[in-house]
C-alpha positions as CSV (number, residue, x, y, z in Angstrom):
1,M,98.9,107.5,90.6
2,T,100.7,104.5,92.2
3,H,102.6,102.2,89.8
4,Y,102.8,98.6,90.8
5,T,105.5,96.3,89.6
6,S,104.3,93.2,91.4
7,E,101.8,90.8,89.8
8,T,100.8,89.9,93.3
9,A,99.9,93.5,94.1
10,L,97.6,93.6,91.1
11,N,96.0,90.2,91.7
12,I,97.5,88.7,88.5
13,A,97.7,85.0,88.5
14,Q,99.2,84.6,85.0
15,V,100.3,86.6,82.0
16,L,100.0,84.9,78.6
17,S,101.9,86.3,75.6
18,G,104.0,85.0,72.7
19,E,104.2,81.2,72.5
20,S,102.1,80.6,75.6
21,L,99.2,82.6,74.1
22,K,99.5,80.6,70.8
23,L,98.5,77.5,72.7
24,L,95.1,79.0,73.4
25,F,94.5,81.3,70.4
26,P,95.6,81.6,66.8
27,D,98.8,83.6,66.2
28,P,97.9,87.4,66.6
29,A,100.5,88.1,63.9
30,S,98.3,86.3,61.3
31,D,94.8,86.9,62.8
32,P,94.2,90.6,63.9
33,R,91.2,89.5,66.0
34,M,93.4,87.7,68.5
35,P,94.9,89.3,71.6
36,D,98.6,90.0,71.9
37,I,98.5,89.5,75.7
38,V,96.0,88.0,78.2
39,I,96.1,88.7,81.9
40,Q,94.5,86.1,84.1
41,P,93.5,87.7,87.4
42,T,93.6,85.7,90.6
43,F,90.3,83.9,91.0
44,G,87.7,86.1,92.7
45,T,89.3,89.4,91.7
46,I,86.9,92.1,90.6
47,Y,88.3,95.4,89.3
48,A,86.4,98.6,90.2
49,D,87.0,102.3,89.6
50,A,87.3,104.0,93.0
51,D,85.9,107.3,91.7
52,S,82.9,106.0,89.7
53,G,82.3,102.7,91.4
54,F,82.2,101.1,87.9
55,I,83.0,97.4,88.1
56,E,84.6,95.2,85.5
57,E,84.5,91.4,85.7
58,H,84.8,89.3,82.6
59,G,85.8,86.0,84.0
60,G,88.9,84.1,82.9
61,F,90.3,80.7,82.2
62,T,89.8,79.2,85.7
63,E,87.7,76.1,86.2
64,E,85.0,78.2,87.8
65,D,84.9,80.6,84.9
66,T,85.0,78.1,82.1
67,H,82.7,75.3,83.4
68,V,79.3,76.8,84.2
69,P,75.9,75.4,83.9
70,L,73.6,76.5,81.1
71,V,69.8,76.1,81.5
72,L,67.5,76.6,78.6
73,A,63.7,76.7,78.7
74,L,61.2,76.9,75.8
75,P,57.7,75.6,75.7
76,S,58.6,73.1,73.0
77,F,61.5,71.6,74.9
78,Q,61.4,68.1,76.4
79,Q,63.4,67.8,79.6
80,Q,66.9,66.5,79.0
81,D,70.4,66.7,80.3
82,V,73.0,67.4,77.7
83,K,76.5,66.7,79.0
84,T,78.4,67.9,75.8
85,P,80.9,70.7,76.5
86,V,79.9,73.9,74.8
87,R,81.1,77.5,74.5
88,T,79.2,80.6,75.3
89,A,79.7,81.7,71.7
90,Q,77.2,79.0,70.7
91,I,74.4,80.8,72.5
92,A,73.8,83.6,70.0
93,P,73.5,81.4,66.9
94,T,71.2,79.1,68.9
95,I,68.9,82.1,69.7
96,L,68.9,83.1,66.0
97,Q,68.0,79.6,65.1
98,E,65.1,79.5,67.6
99,L,63.8,82.8,66.1
100,E,64.0,81.2,62.7
101,L,66.7,83.5,61.6
102,D,69.9,82.4,59.9
103,P,72.8,82.0,62.4
104,E,75.2,82.3,59.4
105,S,74.1,85.9,59.2
106,L,76.6,86.6,62.0
107,E,80.1,87.2,60.6
108,A,81.7,85.6,63.6
109,V,79.6,82.4,63.2
110,R,80.8,82.1,59.6
111,K,84.5,82.9,60.3
112,E,84.8,80.8,63.4
113,M,82.4,78.0,62.2
114,T,80.4,78.3,65.4
115,R,77.7,75.6,65.7
116,T,74.5,76.0,67.6
117,L,74.1,74.3,71.0
118,P,73.7,70.5,70.8
119,G,70.4,68.8,71.7
120,I,68.2,71.6,70.3
121,P,66.5,70.8,67.0
122,A,66.2,73.6,64.5
123,S,62.8,75.3,64.7
124,R,61.8,74.0,61.3
125,D,62.6,70.4,62.5
126,K,60.1,70.6,65.4
C-alpha cells in the first residue's frame, strides 16, 4: 500500500480541525455527534475502491455542493418560487409533515430544532 504525505496527491483542498472546525460545528469536546476532523476534497473528486469499484461521494462545503436547487411536486401545491436558503436536513421533517406524521418524532429534529421547508403549509392547514 502506498502512503501519501501530500494533500495534493490525495486531492485534499482543506483540512479542518480544532479551532477552524469550531467555526462550522459545535465543539466536539462538548457534543459527541460532531466531527473531530473534516477533510474537504478538491472539487470534482470522487473516491473509488479499485478492487470493488465502490464509489464514495458525499459532497462538501464548496459552492457547488452547498447551493443546489430543490424541486418539490405535490398535487396540492400551487406553483411558487421560494428563495429562502434551506438545509437538506429539512427534507425529512417536511416529508413526515406531508404524511401527516409528527416531524418531532425524529430525535435529530428535536435536538437540532430542525424546521420544515418554508412555503409548504402543514397538511392539516391545506
